[in-house]
MIVEX-924199 format. One record per residue: residue in one letter; x, z, y of N, C-alpha, C, O in turn. Coordinates in steps of 0.05 Angstrom, whole numbers, plus 5000, padded with zeros to 4 digits. Each point is the difference from the previous one (the first is absolute). Layout:
AXZYXZYXZYXZY
...
END
This chain:
M137859847006502250255005502849805001500549784990
N500950395024502349845016501749874974499550024976
S502549825039501749914978501749895020499249995023
A504349884965501549905024499149775008498549854989
I503050125038499849705015501849885005502250095005
R497349694994501949795000500649785037498549845011
S504250264996500749645023502049915005501950054986
A498249755042502049884988501849755024498949865017
S503550154979501649895012502149974987500750184985
V501049585019501349854974502749795000500549825016
G501150264961502049905001499949794969498950134983
I501749685010500149804975503449794994500749805013
V500250284970502949854991499749894978499650164982
V500449515009500249874978501449934996501549935018
L499350034955502449934996499049744981497949954988
V505149885015500249774983502349964993501350185011
G500549664975501649934971501549775019501949934986
T498349925038501549784997500950015028500050205014
A501149504993499949865028499350065017498050144999
L503449795029498550095021500549845024502249945008
S495249985007500249865016499750085022498850224998
W501749715034499150165015498549885018500649765003
D498350305006497549925025501750195030499550235004
A502249635011500850085019499950055028501450115017
G495349724981498949995025498250205004499950095023
T498550014959498050334995502050184983501749944984
A497150415029500850154982498849934970501250084980
T497349825018498949934966503049764983501349805008
R498650344971503449894988498449884976499450184985
D499949605009499049874979502549964974502350055007
R497349884971502349894989497749804962497950054989
Q503849805008498249844983501150124969502350094999
V496549924984500650054973498149794979497849915002
P504350064977499049764987498350114981498249854995
A501750374992497950074984497650165012500550135020
P496949884968498150175012500150305002501050144982
V497749965043499750235010497350034995498349825001
A501150574989498050085002497649914986497650035005
G504249804967498049904977499849755006499649864980
S500649955053498349804996502449865009502150105007
A497049594991502349775011499950075030499949785011
E500250405007500450095035501750125002500050234994
G502149645015503650035003499350295026497950065012
I505750084987498950195029500849875021500550115021
D499949534972498849955031497049865017499449905021
R499250184953497650125009498950265007498850095019
L502150004957499250315000500550165023498450155009
G503849815001500550165033497849965016498750195009
P500749594996497849875021497350054989498149995015
R501850084958497049984990500850415008499150115020
L501549934973500150335002499150015040497850075009
R504649855008499350085024497849845015499650065023
Q498949744964497549965009497250214987497950075012
R503150004959498150244988499250315008497950115003
I505550005001500650255014497150065016497750074992
P503549875033497750045022496550044988498750205005
E500649594979497950064999499250234976497950124996
L504349904991499750244982500750305008500250194985
M500249795039500850175015497150145018499250235004
R499949545001497550115015497550034977497950115005
Q502649794972497150084983502050294991498250144989
A503549985011501550214986500150175029501650195000
G497149775025501450275026502350034998500950235004
V500849564989503950064996500949915028500149775008
Q500950495009501849935025502749804991500549805013
G500650254970503049785016500649834973497950004987
V503349905004502149914976502649944998500649845018
Q501150224968501949845008501349914967500150144979
I501049565025499749824972503149874994500749875020
A500550124966502949884990499249954972498550134986
V503349575009500249884980503650024990502149965013
I497550084973504049954990500149904979498250024983
G504849775012499849964971503449925000501049905020
G500650164957502250024993501650175019502249925009
G496450414999500850235012499649925032499450185016
T500849624991500150045036496449845007498849874983
T500450175036497250055012501049695010502149935011
A494549854976499749904997497449835031500349815015
W497750384982498450035013498450235017498450094983
H501250035036499150195000498150065031501649875013
A497450174997497950065020498350325000500150184983
S498149805049499750255010497049955005499049785002
F500250365001496749995005498650315013500850234993
G496849715026499550285016501150265010502049965013
L497250274986500550155023501450274965499350064977
A503050015045499850244993499750285007500750214990
N497849715033498150285013498549825009500949805012
A495650264983498349935003499450055028498949825013
D501750384999499550135027501449855028499149935022
S504050074961501849955021499749625004500349895021
K499150014959500849784991502749874989500649774998
A500750454995502649874994501149854974499250114980
P501849755018499049714982501850204974501450205003
V498049644972502450054979501349795004498849795004
T504450224995501549804996501950054974500050184983
D502049565019501850084974501050214997500350094977
A500750075048501850165002497550284990501350194991
S496949855010497450214996500250164968499949894978
V500450425028501450084986496850054980498050025013
F501850004964497950184986501250284982502450064996
E495450064994500650214985499249834966498049854999
A503550184979500049904990497250074970498949864984
A501350515026498250154979501650014972502350084999
S496749854983501150064973500549694989499249984976
L501549825032502449865004502850125000502349924995
S496750295012503150225006501450074969502450014998
K495950024976500950014984501849814980501750094984
P497449575020501749934987502949855008501449834988
V498950315043502849965012501350254991501949934987
F497850385015500150224995501349904961502350054993
A495849824992499949964974502749894991501750114986
Y498549675026502049824999502950135001501749994981
A498850195053501950125011500850234964502450014993
V496150084997500350114969500649964988501450154986
L498149575006501249794975502249935007501249904981
T501050105055501250075001502450134993502449934996
L496150315002501550274993500449934974502349954995
V496150034985499749934965502549834999501850084986
D498449665030501849854994503550145004502149904991
A497550285020502850195011499950094989502150115005
G496950054967500550234987498550355012499650214989
L499949685038498550265007498150114995499550235006
I498849594979497150175002499649834972500649765001
D498250354971499049954982496649934989498750154985
L500549655022496950004992498150204986497850075010
D503250024968498850184978501450214998499650134979
T503050025047500850214997497750215028499449885021
P500050344976497450175010501050015026502450034999
V496549955026500350055031501450185000502150025013
S496550224968500450325012503750064988500950235003
K500849564983502849924993501050015023502050145002
Y496949725022502949875018498150175023500149895022
L497950404975498550065023499850304985497950074989
P504450095011499550164990498850215024500149985024
G498650284958498150225025497349934995499849754999
Q498350364998497149974988498249835034499250125020
Y500749654974498149805008497750145003499450104978
D497949995050498150215004497749844983497849925009
V503550064958497050084987500050294989499449984976
G500850135027499950334988502249944973502249894995
D495950244994501049964968500049904975500950084978
D498149735030500349814996501249754984500149785010
A501150284957502349904990500149795003502349945005
R495649814994499849764994501749795022500949775000
L498650455018502849905026502749854981500949774999
D499650364993502549914978499949794983502049934987
L495649925012499549844979499349775030499749804987
I500050125036500049835011503249835006502350075008
T496149644982502949875007500049785018497849905005
P504250015005499849815018497849685002498949845016
R501450214957498649754988496650075007498449895016
H501450314967497650185006498749945034497849875002
V503350205015499949955025499649765013498449965017
L503249884971499649735008497749794997499349805011
S499950404962498849744991495450244996498049984985
H503050205038497750145001498650144966497949944987
Q503750245007499550144980501250334996500350164982
S500049805046501350305002497650254986500850184985
G496649785021499250305001498050085034497750065005
F504349905008499550045030498049905008499749794987
P498250255033497949935016501649805021502450015002
N495949815013500949865015502050205028502450015006
W495750105003500850265024499050214989497850024988
R504750255019499050175000496850175013498849865017
A500250344978498150045020501050285024500250244994
G500249645029501450175021501950104989500449904978
S501250275027501350185002500350134960501950124990
D496249825002499450134978503849924976501949905013
S498450154962501150024983499449684991497849914997
L504949954998499649714986499250114965501550174990
K496549744996498349944977501449764984500749775008
I499450384964501149784984497250034991498950225000
H499449454990497650094986499849804977497949924991
F504150015003500249924972502649964987502050005014
A498049974963503449984986501449795008499549764994
P503250355028500949715009499749754975499450074977
G501249615029499349844979497749944988499449824984
D499150355025497649944969497749705013499149814988
R500450275041499449775010500049975033501250175014
F496749524999501249945028497950135018497649964997
S503450225025499250105020501750025020502150135002
Y496449665017501650005024501550165027499049955022
S503050204978501250045012501850135018501750164993
G497949785029502050065020502950275003502350005008
E495850214980501950184994501650044987501650185003
G498649624973501249894986502849955021501850165000
F498049565017502050045002501850095029502249935008
V495550265003502150165004501250174992501950065013
Y497650054969500950234973503149775003501750095015
L498749694974501549844987501449915035502449944999
A497050065013502449975030500750175003502049965014
A497350444979501750135006501850104979501450195003
A498249634972502649984990501649795005502149964987
V497149905031502349694988502050115040502049915010
E496150304999502050045026502050184985502449975003
R496750234981501550214987503249774994502249995011
I496649854963502349784993501749895022502450034998
T497049875017501149915021501550115029501249895018
G498350314976500750245020499149815037501549975019
R495649934977499449815028497950035004498750014979
T500350025037496849955013499249834986501449814992
L495650245000498849634993500649825023501049784994
E498750275026498749735026503149974984500149874979
A503050275033502249864993500649884975501249795000
F498150344979500349814974499049765004501249785000
M496050305004498949685004500949755022499349775000
R502050325013500249945024503049854978499649804986
R502250315015503349944970499149794982501049784995
T496650364994500349854972497449644999499849804985
V498750295037498149785005500249835031500549765006
F498950435007499449815026502249985014499549955024
E503050074971503149805014500249724974499649775007
P500950284967499649794985498749805002500649774995
L496950355015497649724993499249935028498049865003
G503850235023499149895024497650085011498449835007
M501150424995497050164998500550155026499550235003
A501749595018499750155026498650115019500650085023
S496949924961498050065016498850314990498650165013
S502549864959497550134978501350325003502350035009
S496150214981501950315007496950164994497849945009
Y502950264973498450194988499550165017498150154995
V502949885025499350155028500249855028501149795007
W497350405006499449875029503249925018502150135000
Q497349625015502649935014498549985024497649965005
D504950095013499050025027498949715004497749985008
R503349864989499449675004498249994991499249805011
Y498550304970497349884997498750125023497949875002
E502350335020498349965004498649885021497850065010
S504449694999498149765005500049794978499149795007
L501550224973499749804973498450134988499349844983
K499450415013497349984977498049975009499150075022
V499749774955496850035011497950254992499950174982
Y498249785043497850255002499149964967500349784991
N498750394995496850014980498049975016499850065024
H498549834962497149935006498550224988501550154988
S495849915009497150114990499449804989500749775007
L497450314968497549785000498849815020500149764995
L498650345031499949935022500549795015498549845011
G505750194989501549885016500750255023501249985021
D498050224969500550205028504650024978501149944980
L499450205048503050064995499250354986498150155005
A504649884976500350164985502250145001500350194984
G502249715040502050184997502449874981499549834982
R502450255021502349924982501450164990500150205013
R501249804966501350244978501849975014500249795013
T502150464987502249915007502150284992501050205010
P498949614957501850284979502450015003501549805000
W499650525005502750085006501450104963501850134990
R496149745003501450234976499249624970498049854996
A504050174995499349764987497950124980499550244998
N499249544985497750004975500949784983499349775008
A502550264964499849644996497849994989500449924977
A496750115027498549964978498349875029497649934997
A503650065027496749895010501550095041498650015021
S503850024977501450055040500849715005500649955024
L499449844958502149725010498849885020497849904999
H503450095018499549865025501949665003502449975001
T494949795000503249745001498349885014498550115016
T501649524978499549825012499649824972501150064978
A497749765025498949724983501849944989500049964976
E502450025042502349794993501750214987501449924982
D498850285023502150164984498950064972501450014980
Y496450025022499750114963499549664986500349944977
A498949895043500849724983502050114995499850144979
R502549865032503350104994499450084973500649864980
F498450375017500250244983498049804976501649964983
A496049925009498949904982501049834995498449894985
S504949875019499849764996503050074984501449834989
A499450495014502650094990498750184970501450124984
V496149855013498950114976499649794988500050024975
F499349675038499849844982502749924979500249974976
A501749995050502249934988501950274979502350014991
G495550165009502450174994502650145007501750124987
K498249825034502150095026501150214995498250164995
G504049955003500850314998499350154982499750245004
L499849604963499050244977501249824972499549774992
R501450335002501449904973497249764992497850025012
P502649784968497249944993498550124980497649974998
A504050184983497950184986498650185011497850084992
T503750035034498150205017498149925020498550145012
A501849544989497849915025496449914982497650005005
R504749914969497949864976498050285002497649975007
A503750324985497850214995498650105025498250174999
L502849715026499250035016496449915005498250125012
M501849614974498149884997498449984976498249854993
T503150404992498249964958498750295005500650215010
P496849654972497050285000502350224993502049924988
Q497850395022500050255000497750164988500150124978
S497749885040497949984996496849895000499549765005
R498150464989498449785003497250145021499250224995
P499749635026498150175013496950064978499349874980
D499550335032497849964991497349935011499250125019
E499549724972498349805009499050165025500349925022
R498750284973498950245031500350015017498850125018
G503849714982502250165030501350035002501449984980
I500050075042502550135009501650204988502150024987
N495250195027501750304989498150094976497649964999
T504050194981497950104974500950264990499150124981
A503249975036501050285006498150214994501150114981
T496550025022499050134992497649934981498250154994
A502249634998497249914984501049814974501749825000
A496850264977501049924969499649675003498149895011
P504549994975500949824997496349824985498450104985
T501449555032497349994983502449804974498449914983
G503950015009501149954978500149605007501449834988
R496150125042500249775007502149905024499450075023
F502849804974501249905009498549705029498549814997
A503450315031498849735013501349754982502150014988
P495049665012501549834995501849815016500149935023
S501350004955502949965022501649945004501449805002
L498550595004501750115019502150224990499550124979
A503249945036501450224983502350025028500649875020
W500050384968502850045021502749934997500549954977
G501550015037501749974996501850235004499050214993
L504849845022499950185012500450005031501749845009
G497250315006498750005021498249745012499750015024
I498849724959498449915007497649924973500149994976
G497649975046498849924975501249674987501849845008
L495850154967500049674988498449895007498950115020
E500049674973497749854988499949874991500449825016
Q498950034952500149784981499349765009497749935006
E504749904993499449715010501549874976502450014995
G495349864989500249894977502350234982499550234996
E503049604995501450204978502850175021502150104990
A497649905025501550085034498050205009497650034995
W504650145025498950225015500349865032501449805005
S497150325013499949925039500350215002499750124979
L500850005039500750305018497149925020498849795006
W501050464999498150125025499650255002499750134979
H500250025048500150225012497350095018498949825013
W500150424988499249925022500250315017501350184990
G497149845038501750215012496950065019498149865005
D502750425003497050185012500350185006499550204986
N501849815050500650275014497550085014500250115022
G497749854968497350005015500049815027498949794994
T501950215029500149895012501349715001499649805015
T501850244967502849724996499249984962499450174984
K500849515014500549914975501549774996500749845018
A499650144956502549784994498749924979498250114989
Y503249615002500849944966502049765002501049895020
V499350064948503149834998497749874970498450124987
A502349635012500149854971501749815001500549895021
A500650054953502749805005499249924965498550124984
S503249645011499449964976503449905000500949845016
P500350254968503549974993499749764981501649825005
R496550134973500249764996498649665017500549784991
R498650245021499249835016501249995023499449805013
R502650415002500749995025498849885023500249815016
I497650524975498349895031498450324993499850094977
G499250035046500550315012498550045031500249825017
V498550404987498350045020500650235010499250194986
V502249885036500550355009498149995024499749795013
F498550564995497749975013499850215009499750174982
F500349935043500650265018497049975024499249825014
A499950494981496949985016501550275016501850154990
N497249885034499750225013498450185006500650225010
S496649664984497150165002499049854973500949834985
E496450335020499350144976497749744980498750024979
N501749825035498249734987501749764989498849794995
G504550255001501549844999500649894970501449814993
L497250354994500049864969498049834995500049874979
L498450095037497149795001502449735001500349874979
L500750085036501949854990501149844976500049754998
A500950424987502049964988499849894977501849934985
P495250035011499049874968498049705008498549904983
P501849965048500749744995502949915009500749804988
I501250305029502350035003501850024975501949844998
V497850314986501050024976499649704983501649834992
A495150215007498749794989502249605002500849864981
D499250105054500749835006503649984992501349804996
V499350415003503049914999500950014956501949904988
M496550205005500150064967498749814992501249814990
G496150195013499749834982496850124984500950174984
G496549835014498850104976499350345015500950095021
E497150074956499450275017502650244984500750054977
S500050045050501650324980498050264988498250155008
P503949804963498350324989499950255013498650204996
A503749745023500150315011497550085019498650204998
F501449605019497450045009497550104995498450065017
S501449944957497450064994501050274991498450195002
W504149854989500450254996499450195014498750194991
L502049795035500350175026497249915016499450045024
K499549864962496349925009500649855036498550055019
Q503049834983500249835025499849785004501249814990
R496950205027498449705008501449815027501950095011
G497249694995500449895026499050005017498650215001
P501149655019497650185020498549784995500749804988
V496550255025497749955000499449905028500350195016
P498949574997500849855019498350205024500550015024
A498150084966497950135019501150225015499350075023
F502750044958501250205009501350195025499550225011
G502349544992501150145022498949955030500650125021
P497349624975498649995029498450234999500450165017
F497449914962498350235002502050355007499050215007
L504149724986501350255010500949955043500150165019
A500349654979500549815023497250205018500950145018
A496949854978498049985019498750204998498350065017
L502550194950499250305006502250145022499250175016
R503149754982502050075023499549985027500950145018
A497349634982500249825023496950125010499850175018
S498449754971497350185012497950154983497649985001
G504050164982498350124979498349984980498849785001
A500250424972497749944982499349864997500849874980
V496750025043497849915000500149675009498449844992
P503150105020501149745014501249844980499749764998
A501950404985502449944977497649994979499549774994
L499150414995498849834981498549804995499949874978
D498150065052498949865001501349594998499249774997
G503250415009502049654999501550014980501949854996
Y497050404983501449914972498349904986500549804986
R496550365015498149834999498749694993499449864981
T500750135048499749714999503149774995499849764998
A502350395000501349794987500250034968501549844989
R497550305000499650104970497749714995500449814984
Q497050205038497949834991501149695010499049814989
A502750165029501549764998500349884987499249774996
R503250464985501149834971499750284985501150215003
P496949694980499850204976501450034979500150204985
S501349525014502049944972502750195010501450084982
D499149985042502350265000500250224997499250125021
P501650064959499550244999499050285032499950025024
A499950104954499050265018502250205001502050014986
I497550125032503350255007499350134968497749974992
D503850124995499150174970499150265017500450055024
E498150124953499150244998503450155014501150065022
E499249944964502550235005501250005034500150165018
T500749554975501249935035498050165026500950135019
M496249794977497950085030500150314992499450165018
N501149914965499650344994503050045026499850125022
R502049794969503550115016498449925022499350205013
I499949624997499449895028498050305021500150095022
G498649944955497350285006501550245011500050105022
Y502149974944502250245014502349975022501650175008
V498349614997502049975018498550065034501550095018
L496649864986498750075016498350255004499250105021
L500549974956500550274983501050235019499450155019
R502149784967503150235017500650015025500850175016
G498649584985500149945042498750085012500549985024
K496650204964497850065015498449845012499250075022
K500149684966498849705008497950144996500250105022
L497850024969498450134977497649665002499949874979
K499050065036498149905012500449654974498549874986
D504850155022500049774992500349994973499049824987
A502950454997501050014980496449944975499749924977
I498750185042497049964985499049875001497750074994
E502549765011500049705012501049824975498549934981
V504550035023501649894976498550114971498749854985
F501750415013498850164976497149934982499550044977
K498749845045497249975005499749594984498849904981
Q503250015043501149704982500349974964498849864984
N503450345014500250034966498650114994500850044978
V497250095024497450054979497949904997498150054984
A502349725036497949745000501449824976498749874983
D504850165019501349794976499850064973499949844981
H500150395019500050084979497850395001500950225007
P496949714985498150154998499450144971498350164992
D503549734998501150144968501950244994499950164982
S502349825042502450174991499150295021499050045022
W502150114956500150265017501650065017499350175017
N502449754984502750115019498749935022499550205015
V499449504997499449945023498350195018500650115022
F497249904963498650275007501150294999499350155018
D501549894973501650284997502050035026500250245008
S501549545010501449865021497550015015500450095023
L497949874974497849955030498050284999498150055015
G502750094966498750215001502350315026499450195014
E503049674978501550185010500250015030500550195015
A498749434993500949975024497350125016500150115022
Y497549854959498350095016500250285008499350065023
A501650154961501150274993500950035024499050145017
A503549694987501250105029500049945028501650065018
D495349734982499849925011496450175016498549945019
G501350344956498250115014497150014989498550195001
Q501049604990498349794988499150164966500849904979
T497550315023500950164973498049884982500649974976
S496649945034497849924979501849614990499849854981
L500650155027500649664997503350044978500649834983
A500450305019502850154994498450034975499849804985
I498550515007499350064976498049744977499849984975
Q499249855048499249794978502249754995498749844986
A502850105016503049864996500750174979499949924977
Y500750265028501050254973498449954973500749894979
E496650275031497349884982500749784987499550004976
R501449855031500049674989502449934988500449834982
S501450365031503049944986499750124966501549934982
L497050215017500050274976497849894978499750074977
Q498749745039497849844979501549804985499149894979
L503650045035501549764991502450094983501149884983
N499450425029502250084982500150314992502150135000
P495649974993500650294987501750194992499450224991
A503049675015502050114985501850065029501950164997
S497949755023501850055028499450295016498550045019
T503450144966500450185010499550075032498350125013
G504049724994499449935037498350085010499550225011
G499049504984497349955007497850244995498250035017
A502050144960498150184992500450245015498250154999
E503749915015501250165013500250005039500250165019
A499849614974499149945036497149985008499450015024
L498849954956498049974998498850285005498850055021
K501750134957499550295004500150155030498450135012
K504649774994500450125024497949975027499650175017
L498849464978498849895018497550045005498549915017
R501250244965496750084981499650235015498250015017
A503850224979499850255001500849965039499050205009
A501849695007500849985029497249845007498950055021
A500049774964496750015007497950225001498250055016
G502550044965498550294995499950145019497950055012
R504050034993500750245027499649915031499750125021
A500549574973498649865029497750024991500649774995
G497250284996498549954995498050294995497950024988
T503350155022499350295001499850165030499450245001
END
């Protein structure tokens, strides 16, 4: 069975809070810190060079095209570097001026702007949004719309799904304030109210309220002509170009375009509470809701009553428990764009990470661990792992030579280093479906066969193999694969229906 796919080209910002020193002879800017960084005695003077050395290897393991990284302290960029390619076909490099999609890292920036309106007395967090946006929003006659407040939206308790289905009316799935369920639609709704309150487009409001005051000169929620030469291209799981989005309409939840250094300016402003009253800045970083342990979207599911350990949500940003304090985090996923931010106000350290293709988040766990120290509970909740050493080379060989030689090399690498983890079942299945959708049926079959060999007790891998055999016209082998899948999981209605159709087709062919 199919599932979503991830890949990458990346931008990272590291935040620390002390004095600066400059290495004027290189593009790298280092600084001295008296206090430990990332939970060790290693200061930023060592962290920068360590990341410079380590990131290319992580990129190779994850199949990542390019990286942009910056270190800031005291509101000033202290160290930055760029790696790899903005476009795998043209070989154009990532530079410090390269623009990335921030994906859902758009949400914290918009939330910060909303809080400036709270301080100005133009919005109250607990007044229904509908009071600011009279007239029926497209939810039919659901009276619960009048219960949704800005606080509900910013802490993902609106009752809206993440995104509506096509052009359908928006549905409210539970009473606002009842529980957490991640929703981009809530931010779009609140943004419509902000435009009405301010009398400005969202882009104009964000420019005046955030970008200009914080010096974010490269940032925009809509496409700029200058981005034509600046924006990196997205890349698929296999490293193929996946185009570029050119949003002409601002989306508060997802359309921010920015650079690592610009987002660092925003992150350092949040650290310092810049532009907000002290109580408002504290509220941004105070738990407002608790995510369910099952994952980000629970709009249509009954709550378990069990919360994700050590996690909460503030006003527009996720929170992780750090002793008696809270650290900040958020992730972004626009399909072929990934992003991540983590920061500790107490320890004055953090990391912002942009990725412009599907594997980007594979780099987040090891880089966040290097900068922050220890393991992040958010990655467990997101079910996000770091890169397997053999993964990137396997993808490169698959793209260059096809599945058979790539799998031969993968198996050889596993035999040479048996202690290294294998590519996990879900990821291998995703690779198979990329090939299947690309009509590379023989290659897809070989990948699914490897997954069956690695996970012989998984009904799902046999289901996927059956689908690939069927697409290739190998009906007998498809029937065998689906039969085995149903032996392992008799409740698979999709597998049962596929098997019924294949048997009927085989019967007609035999008559």
